[in-house]
C-alpha positions as semicolon CSV with decimal commas, in nm:
position;residue;x (nm);y (nm);z (nm)
1;M;3,274;-15,558;-1,749
2;S;3,572;-15,473;-1,919
3;E;3,849;-15,254;-1,743
4;P;4,132;-15,041;-1,867
5;I;4,473;-15,121;-1,767
6;R;4,606;-14,868;-1,553
7;F;4,955;-14,820;-1,550
8;Y;5,254;-14,509;-1,443
9;F;5,506;-14,414;-1,782
10;Q;5,678;-14,094;-1,845
11;G;5,510;-13,921;-1,526
12;Q;5,152;-14,011;-1,543
13;I;4,881;-14,244;-1,523
14;Q;4,809;-14,395;-1,858
15;Q;4,509;-14,639;-1,939
16;V;4,517;-14,889;-2,251
17;D;4,186;-15,066;-2,332
18;D;4,197;-15,106;-2,696
19;I;4,500;-15,401;-2,683
20;A;4,505;-15,751;-2,779
21;P;4,523;-15,952;-2,387
22;T;4,849;-16,101;-2,519
23;Q;5,034;-15,797;-2,638
24;T;5,368;-15,759;-2,498
25;I;5,462;-15,455;-2,334
26;L;5,766;-15,458;-2,611
27;Q;5,481;-15,401;-2,863
28;H;5,284;-15,160;-2,664
29;L;5,644;-14,952;-2,653
30;R;5,787;-14,939;-2,999
31;E;5,412;-14,990;-3,212
32;D;5,197;-14,816;-3,048
33;R;5,400;-14,544;-2,825
34;H;5,669;-14,533;-3,087
35;C;5,934;-14,532;-2,783
36;S;6,219;-14,739;-3,012
37;G;6,470;-14,705;-2,768
38;T;6,331;-15,060;-2,641
39;K;6,495;-15,296;-2,865
40;E;6,349;-15,650;-3,009
41;G;6,619;-15,943;-2,993
42;C;6,501;-16,242;-2,948
43;A;6,106;-16,245;-2,813
44;E;6,201;-16,521;-2,578
45;G;6,334;-16,325;-2,272
46;D;6,698;-16,427;-2,372
47;C;6,928;-16,170;-2,498
48;G;6,792;-15,876;-2,299
49;A;6,758;-15,585;-2,556
50;C;6,438;-15,538;-2,410
51;T;6,479;-15,493;-2,056
52;V;6,260;-15,263;-1,903
53;V;6,228;-15,173;-1,537
54;I;5,934;-15,221;-1,337
55;G;5,816;-15,069;-1,034
56;E;5,548;-15,226;-0,793
57;L;5,455;-15,168;-0,453
58;K;5,503;-15,538;-0,242
59;D;5,361;-15,533;0,144
60;G;5,333;-15,125;0,082
61;K;5,716;-15,073;0,000
62;L;5,822;-15,034;-0,355
63;E;6,051;-15,285;-0,578
64;M;6,181;-15,155;-0,880
65;K;6,284;-15,543;-1,071
66;S;6,426;-15,545;-1,465
67;V;6,202;-15,708;-1,666
68;N;6,236;-15,882;-2,063
69;S;5,945;-15,675;-2,210
70;C;5,920;-15,908;-2,492
71;I;5,723;-16,201;-2,273
72;Q;5,567;-15,980;-2,041
73;F;5,156;-15,919;-2,143
74;M;5,034;-15,544;-2,146
75;P;4,751;-15,643;-1,896
76;T;5,018;-15,777;-1,635
77;L;5,132;-15,419;-1,612
78;D;4,821;-15,333;-1,444
79;G;4,895;-15,120;-1,096
80;K;5,246;-15,108;-1,170
81;A;5,514;-14,874;-1,332
82;L;5,671;-14,879;-1,629
83;F;6,020;-14,723;-1,721
84;T;6,233;-14,759;-2,068
85;V;6,585;-14,600;-2,160
86;E;6,371;-14,349;-2,263
87;D;6,297;-14,232;-1,864
88;L;6,698;-14,188;-1,796
89;K;6,761;-13,867;-1,966
90;Q;6,774;-13,614;-1,728
91;P;6,482;-13,327;-1,700
92;N;6,784;-13,048;-1,799
93;G;6,886;-13,272;-2,071
94;D;7,172;-13,448;-1,910
95;M;7,258;-13,796;-1,934
96;H;7,201;-14,035;-1,650
97;P;7,506;-14,151;-1,479
98;V;7,438;-14,508;-1,618
99;Q;7,498;-14,356;-1,962
100;Q;7,760;-14,116;-1,888
101;A;7,913;-14,456;-1,749
102;L;7,855;-14,628;-2,072
103;V;7,982;-14,366;-2,288
104;E;8,338;-14,265;-2,096
105;C;8,395;-14,696;-2,091
106;H;8,308;-14,728;-2,436
107;G;8,096;-14,974;-2,337
108;S;7,864;-14,962;-2,673
109;Q;7,950;-15,065;-3,037
110;C;7,693;-15,170;-3,240
111;G;7,404;-14,993;-2,993
112;F;7,166;-15,269;-3,019
113;C;7,184;-15,450;-2,695
114;T;7,320;-15,114;-2,508
115;P;6,952;-14,987;-2,416
116;G;6,924;-15,328;-2,219
117;F;7,214;-15,308;-2,050
118;A;7,177;-14,882;-1,946
119;M;6,842;-15,073;-1,805
120;S;7,014;-15,339;-1,593
121;L;7,265;-15,128;-1,499
122;W;7,010;-14,850;-1,377
123;S;6,821;-15,125;-1,174
124;L;7,151;-15,194;-0,999
125;Y;7,226;-14,798;-0,934
126;L;6,875;-14,807;-0,771
127;K;6,942;-15,066;-0,552
128;K;7,279;-14,921;-0,453
129;D;7,130;-14,596;-0,382
130;G;6,879;-14,787;-0,163
131;E;7,108;-14,927;0,011
132;Q;7,252;-14,678;0,219
133;T;7,291;-14,241;0,194
134;Q;7,652;-14,264;0,017
135;K;7,622;-14,501;-0,289
136;S;7,828;-14,788;-0,230
137;A;7,999;-14,911;-0,550
138;P;7,898;-15,247;-0,659
139;C;8,096;-15,574;-0,666
140;R;8,154;-15,798;-0,932
141;K;7,929;-16,044;-0,807
142;E;7,673;-15,801;-0,795
143;I;7,761;-15,656;-1,127
144;D;7,793;-16,027;-1,316
145;E;7,472;-16,130;-1,199
146;T;7,280;-15,791;-1,311
147;L;7,414;-15,833;-1,665
148;S;7,313;-16,227;-1,630
149;G;7,025;-16,138;-1,901
150;N;7,207;-15,948;-2,119
151;L;7,401;-16,055;-2,408
152;C;7,623;-15,829;-2,603
153;R;7,831;-15,965;-2,942
154;C;8,037;-15,667;-2,993
155;T;8,239;-15,574;-2,661
156;G;8,375;-15,842;-2,478
157;Y;8,152;-15,730;-2,161
158;R;8,504;-15,557;-2,001
159;P;8,388;-15,205;-2,048
160;I;7,998;-15,265;-1,981
161;I;8,171;-15,383;-1,650
162;D;8,385;-15,111;-1,657
163;A;8,079;-14,893;-1,658
164;A;7,927;-15,045;-1,396
165;K;8,220;-14,933;-1,179
166;R;8,201;-14,607;-1,306
167;M;7,850;-14,506;-1,272
168;G;7,854;-14,465;-0,869
169;E;8,163;-14,248;-0,871
170;L;7,965;-13,972;-1,109
171;A;7,754;-13,744;-0,938
172;A;7,480;-13,898;-0,775
173;V;7,057;-13,876;-0,931
174;S;6,806;-13,940;-0,717
175;F;6,469;-14,111;-0,781
176;D;6,175;-13,981;-0,619
177;Q;6,081;-14,350;-0,484
178;A;5,791;-14,180;-0,201
179;A;5,589;-13,978;-0,529
180;L;5,609;-14,314;-0,697
181;T;5,481;-14,512;-0,426
182;A;5,181;-14,248;-0,360
183;S;5,092;-14,309;-0,778
184;L;5,070;-14,669;-0,776
185;Q;4,872;-14,701;-0,429
186;S;4,626;-14,490;-0,642
187;L;4,602;-14,768;-0,865
188;Q;4,594;-15,047;-0,666
189;R;4,231;-15,230;-0,691
190;S;4,040;-15,449;-0,428
191;E;3,837;-15,660;-0,672
192;M;3,937;-15,897;-0,934
193;F;4,044;-15,706;-1,257
194;R;3,921;-15,823;-1,591
195;Y;4,017;-15,640;-1,938
196;Q;3,803;-15,812;-2,253
197;Q;3,910;-15,759;-2,597
198;A;3,821;-15,900;-2,954
199;G;3,662;-16,230;-2,744
200;Q;3,949;-16,280;-2,503
201;T;3,947;-16,236;-2,105
202;F;4,219;-16,182;-1,901
203;Y;4,106;-16,217;-1,514
204;A;4,352;-16,093;-1,238
205;P;4,190;-16,208;-0,897
206;R;4,284;-16,070;-0,606
207;T;4,216;-16,370;-0,341
208;I;4,260;-16,773;-0,362
209;A;3,857;-16,770;-0,335
210;Q;3,779;-16,535;-0,638
211;L;4,081;-16,741;-0,811
212;V;3,889;-17,088;-0,752
213;A;3,575;-16,953;-0,869
214;I;3,675;-16,833;-1,158
215;R;3,944;-17,138;-1,232
216;A;3,600;-17,372;-1,172
217;A;3,395;-17,106;-1,388
218;K;3,669;-17,148;-1,680
219;P;3,804;-17,476;-1,662
220;K;3,980;-17,410;-1,984
221;A;4,180;-17,083;-1,946
222;C;4,531;-17,062;-1,948
223;I;4,709;-17,028;-1,605
224;L;4,965;-16,755;-1,641
225;S;5,204;-16,672;-1,317
226;G;5,554;-16,545;-1,435
227;S;5,484;-16,568;-1,856
228;T;5,874;-16,682;-1,890
229;D;5,721;-16,982;-2,058
230;V;5,358;-16,902;-2,160
231;G;5,494;-16,593;-2,335
232;L;5,694;-16,811;-2,579
233;W;5,353;-16,943;-2,656
234;V;5,264;-16,646;-2,815
235;T;5,566;-16,552;-2,982
236;K;5,723;-16,822;-3,075
237;Q;5,436;-17,046;-3,114
238;M;5,178;-16,798;-3,191
239;R;4,916;-16,969;-3,011
240;D;4,556;-16,845;-2,937
241;L;4,575;-16,878;-2,520
242;G;4,219;-16,795;-2,496
243;D;4,079;-16,685;-2,157
244;I;4,419;-16,609;-1,912
245;I;4,373;-16,633;-1,559
246;Y;4,598;-16,432;-1,363
247;I;4,763;-16,558;-1,053
248;R;5,012;-16,293;-0,924
249;E;4,762;-16,072;-0,793
250;V;4,629;-16,325;-0,525
251;A;4,757;-16,210;-0,184
252;E;4,762;-16,550;-0,040
253;L;4,982;-16,675;-0,337
254;K;5,293;-16,431;-0,249
255;T;5,353;-16,589;0,117
256;I;5,665;-16,813;0,267
257;T;5,604;-16,979;0,558
258;Q;5,743;-17,287;0,820
259;A;5,541;-17,514;0,989
260;H;5,562;-17,876;1,093
261;G;5,933;-17,896;0,930
262;M;5,868;-17,807;0,550
263;L;5,909;-17,493;0,398
264;E;5,595;-17,380;0,210
265;I;5,592;-17,134;-0,073
266;A;5,327;-17,038;-0,210
267;A;5,304;-17,045;-0,641
268;G;5,305;-16,631;-0,692
269;V;5,631;-16,548;-0,498
270;N;5,900;-16,534;-0,756
271;L;6,201;-16,758;-0,837
272;N;6,415;-16,478;-0,671
273;D;6,252;-16,492;-0,361
274;A;6,156;-16,850;-0,308
275;Y;6,535;-16,951;-0,395
276;Q;6,637;-16,718;-0,163
277;A;6,419;-16,846;0,144
278;V;6,567;-17,219;0,038
279;C;6,899;-17,110;0,046
280;R;6,875;-16,990;0,351
281;H;6,830;-17,327;0,502
282;Y;7,060;-17,538;0,176
283;P;7,324;-17,246;0,169
284;E;7,577;-17,474;0,029
285;Q;7,393;-17,645;-0,147
286;L;7,178;-17,482;-0,376
287;T;7,359;-17,146;-0,401
288;E;7,549;-17,163;-0,693
289;M;7,190;-17,361;-0,883
290;W;7,027;-17,000;-0,772
291;Q;7,347;-16,810;-0,930
292;R;7,294;-17,035;-1,245
293;F;6,915;-17,060;-1,232
294;A;6,794;-16,871;-1,588
295;S;6,856;-16,461;-1,565
296;Q;6,777;-16,177;-1,358
297;P;6,521;-16,076;-1,526
298;I;6,362;-16,414;-1,562
299;R;6,377;-16,486;-1,180
300;N;6,222;-16,157;-1,096
301;T;5,877;-16,258;-1,324
302;G;5,894;-16,657;-1,254
303;T;5,769;-16,827;-1,002
304;L;5,874;-17,197;-0,819
305;G;5,524;-17,264;-0,878
306;G;5,501;-17,201;-1,244
307;S;5,845;-17,388;-1,320
308;V;5,699;-17,691;-1,129
309;A;5,328;-17,659;-1,313
310;N;5,478;-17,616;-1,639
311;G;5,658;-17,928;-1,589
312;S;5,946;-17,914;-1,858
313;P;6,158;-18,210;-1,801
314;I;6,501;-18,047;-1,854
315;G;6,373;-17,803;-1,578
316;D;6,629;-17,710;-1,327
317;S;6,436;-17,711;-1,017
318;A;6,193;-18,016;-1,015
319;P;6,534;-18,266;-0,987
320;W;6,655;-18,122;-0,648
321;L;6,270;-18,089;-0,493
322;I;6,219;-18,408;-0,563
323;A;6,530;-18,577;-0,430
324;L;6,425;-18,369;-0,136
325;G;6,044;-18,516;-0,074
326;A;5,869;-18,199;-0,188
327;E;5,480;-18,202;-0,203
328;I;5,282;-17,996;-0,423
329;V;4,974;-17,837;-0,301
330;L;4,718;-17,830;-0,583
331;R;4,393;-17,664;-0,495
332;G;4,055;-17,674;-0,641
333;I;3,695;-17,642;-0,578
334;H;3,705;-17,939;-0,359
335;G;3,948;-17,797;-0,107
336;Q;4,322;-17,899;-0,107
337;R;4,471;-18,171;-0,268
338;V;4,859;-18,298;-0,175
339;L;5,060;-18,542;-0,337
340;L;5,463;-18,599;-0,310
341;L;5,588;-18,353;-0,645
342;E;5,723;-18,712;-0,784
343;N;5,374;-18,817;-0,837
344;F;5,256;-18,493;-0,990
345;Y;5,428;-18,588;-1,302
346;L;5,286;-18,856;-1,545
347;D;5,474;-18,845;-1,822
348;Y;5,581;-18,560;-2,133
349;M;5,431;-18,290;-1,990
350;K;5,117;-18,446;-1,839
351;K;5,040;-18,382;-1,456
352;D;4,807;-18,514;-1,195
353;M;4,644;-18,195;-1,218
354;Q;4,194;-18,190;-1,233
355;P;4,083;-17,896;-1,474
356;D;3,917;-17,705;-1,210
357;E;4,280;-17,688;-1,016
358;F;4,583;-17,487;-0,969
359;V;4,959;-17,507;-0,805
360;E;4,872;-17,290;-0,475
361;A;5,241;-17,413;-0,322
362;L;5,526;-17,633;-0,243
363;R;5,615;-17,778;0,081
364;I;5,982;-17,851;0,080
365;P;6,130;-18,085;0,366
366;M;6,393;-17,868;0,649
367;P;6,704;-18,005;0,644
368;R;6,693;-18,322;0,895
369;E;7,009;-18,480;1,100
370;H;7,293;-18,665;0,851
371;L;7,150;-18,538;0,583
372;Q;7,387;-18,524;0,269
373;F;7,193;-18,358;0,005
374;R;7,380;-18,195;-0,298
375;T;7,230;-18,078;-0,677
376;Y;7,466;-18,001;-1,033
377;K;7,374;-17,863;-1,315
378;L;7,556;-17,926;-1,610
379;A;7,527;-17,651;-1,942
380;K;7,705;-17,478;-2,180
381;R;7,780;-17,145;-2,035
382;Y;7,756;-17,094;-1,649
383;D;7,495;-16,785;-1,719
384;Q;7,121;-16,844;-1,861
385;D;7,167;-17,164;-2,024
386;I;6,947;-17,446;-2,004
387;S;7,058;-17,755;-1,864
388;A;7,181;-18,075;-2,074
389;V;7,161;-18,308;-1,727
390;C;7,051;-18,168;-1,434
391;A;7,124;-18,407;-1,105
392;A;6,983;-18,397;-0,728
393;F;7,142;-18,612;-0,450
394;A;7,003;-18,677;-0,107
395;I;7,078;-18,954;0,130
396;T;7,091;-18,990;0,514
397;L;7,406;-19,135;0,651
398;D;7,343;-19,436;0,933
399;G;7,697;-19,397;1,023
400;D;7,857;-19,537;0,663
401;I;7,522;-19,699;0,587
402;V;7,287;-19,504;0,367
403;R;6,929;-19,472;0,429
404;D;6,633;-19,334;0,218
405;A;6,836;-19,207;-0,091
406;H;6,672;-18,994;-0,310
407;I;6,846;-19,000;-0,691
408;A;6,667;-18,759;-0,985
409;Y;6,764;-18,634;-1,266
410;G;6,631;-18,413;-1,526
411;G;6,690;-18,407;-1,892
412;M;6,684;-18,773;-1,863
413;A;6,332;-18,832;-1,972
414;A;6,006;-18,736;-2,043
415;T;5,973;-18,576;-1,703
416;S;6,226;-18,537;-1,412
417;K;6,209;-18,856;-1,215
418;R;6,334;-19,050;-0,943
419;A;6,664;-19,393;-1,064
420;P;6,439;-19,669;-0,837
421;Q;6,768;-19,938;-0,963
422;A;7,047;-19,727;-0,826
423;E;6,861;-19,595;-0,522
424;A;6,786;-19,967;-0,455
425;A;7,178;-20,055;-0,499
426;L;7,265;-19,797;-0,222
427;N;6,978;-19,853;0,063
428;G;7,113;-20,054;0,348
429;Q;7,473;-20,039;0,224
430;P;7,785;-19,864;0,316
431;W;7,864;-19,562;0,163
432;N;8,214;-19,700;-0,053
433;E;8,285;-19,698;-0,402
434;A;8,211;-20,059;-0,453
435;N;7,846;-19,951;-0,408
436;L;7,886;-19,625;-0,554
437;Q;7,961;-19,793;-0,864
438;K;7,680;-20,020;-0,898
439;A;7,441;-19,786;-0,861
440;M;7,689;-19,574;-1,114
441;T;7,578;-19,838;-1,383
442;L;7,227;-19,935;-1,295
443;L;7,166;-19,599;-1,406
444;A;7,132;-19,728;-1,746
445;Q;6,882;-19,936;-1,660
446;D;6,697;-19,654;-1,493
447;Y;6,703;-19,409;-1,772
448;T;6,708;-19,362;-2,193
449;P;6,774;-19,029;-2,250
450;L;6,738;-18,879;-2,611
451;S;7,008;-18,707;-2,840
452;D;6,895;-18,372;-2,894
453;M;7,066;-18,016;-2,950
454;R;7,204;-17,998;-2,619
455;A;7,397;-18,330;-2,561
456;S;7,397;-18,660;-2,675
457;A;7,267;-18,962;-2,492
458;Q;7,551;-19,116;-2,454
459;Y;7,710;-18,779;-2,319
460;R;7,396;-18,716;-2,111
461;M;7,466;-19,130;-1,958
462;Q;7,839;-19,054;-1,905
463;T;7,793;-18,730;-1,705
464;A;7,517;-18,880;-1,521
465;Q;7,707;-19,125;-1,419
466;N;7,980;-18,880;-1,305
467;L;7,790;-18,618;-1,122
468;M;7,672;-18,958;-0,907
469;R;8,072;-19,000;-0,843
470;R;8,084;-18,642;-0,757
471;F;7,858;-18,650;-0,515
472;W;8,030;-18,930;-0,339
473;L;8,332;-18,799;-0,335
474;E;8,206;-18,434;-0,159
475;T;7,996;-18,666;0,066
476;R;8,256;-18,996;0,120
477;I;8,282;-19,138;0,512
478;D;8,699;-19,097;0,461
479;A;8,813;-18,751;0,409
480;P;8,549;-18,558;0,168
481;L;8,650;-18,343;-0,084
482;A;8,572;-17,976;-0,032
483;L;8,359;-17,797;-0,285
484;K;8,627;-17,590;-0,384
485;S;8,818;-17,877;-0,498
486;L;8,562;-17,989;-0,764
487;S;8,389;-17,663;-0,876
488;A;8,557;-17,413;-1,113
489;F;8,230;-17,175;-0,990
490;A;8,274;-17,222;-0,619
491;N;8,481;-16,927;-0,540
492;A;8,259;-16,694;-0,827
């Protein structure tokens, strides 16, 4: 039986029951509610003009996060709160400090991107307000990360950054989190949510058991997690997704646990939380990748499990997961199935997954003694860009002898995959420049990269080899170079 979508918007609980399950939040705002402040720039989660803030309960506590409304489907809003640029105006008609700061610092020119910037800055304003009673000014790093998903063709960003600093200096405006939390608590469901329209059904199970059952009953349904890729199937490719199974409301898929030398990240954990958990154990090796992986709004909604399940050959997470020897946990009607992530990918967009299965979790090995591990991303922009090449290296050094070399690349083949011949040239050999050169040469036999809009095949091969040399320079036995000597972004 179909139920209406219920969410908090503009000070009250709203109900919607007459829209397509794949209508985006942006479309609903502009076309149905005539809230035209939120803009459409790209319809693929890249430009940030459509940025809104979503409030939801996590373990009973309110979380407010910036989100790209152009790729989020309306049924995913069930049980949550939606805030747009129209909500910033104060009850007495005054501008919010975020808006006032943008005005004072001349942070808007054509103005098309401005609502998105305002909402991203508002999310930062709320975060700083929650850190302490006396509002603390955000540092430049926090500002840059907050605005990583917002593009502007006019200002050059400096006045917007100035506005981010200025907003905290203006008279503070409070936000009643307790009242919103109470409203959202009244919207929470204990049973699976079903929304049906025009012959298409959106399922949002609450437990693993419900998810297993509905997946077995609907093996052809589209599994939806963060919508950072699936959303584009609708907005760009105009696909008919059929029935949809949304996994982000399953409580068991929101956990991060540690046992038996493995860090287990369930499939519903968003990218920010997943990378934060992994970076506690690999801070020097993965923090830069975390900062460069997509934008903050994408990391707020996308999931590590969804990224891996999608299996894009240019995904940035798969190479380092494969290099570390990560496992993928699949779940179906017959129980769990665990395999090495490298064995999960069979060919381009083809995975070892049965029709009734879904990704339940990833298991990532913890750091071990004498492990040398690095991962690198090559792209045209520092923030929010798809890699031309992504590389990951993990070796165990027994004195100066290489053991258990794992070398993995993305962007070099139809899947993210290891380099077996280069690994063989290193295993059991001294970690020196001569053996490094042999392994670099053998990469040409391990991979046959393609030329496309991001890079030529020649560029990919040369940079893949150069990244291996960089790894050696950072980990060589004699006089290894510090990260700051090799990365322009080490102190970013």
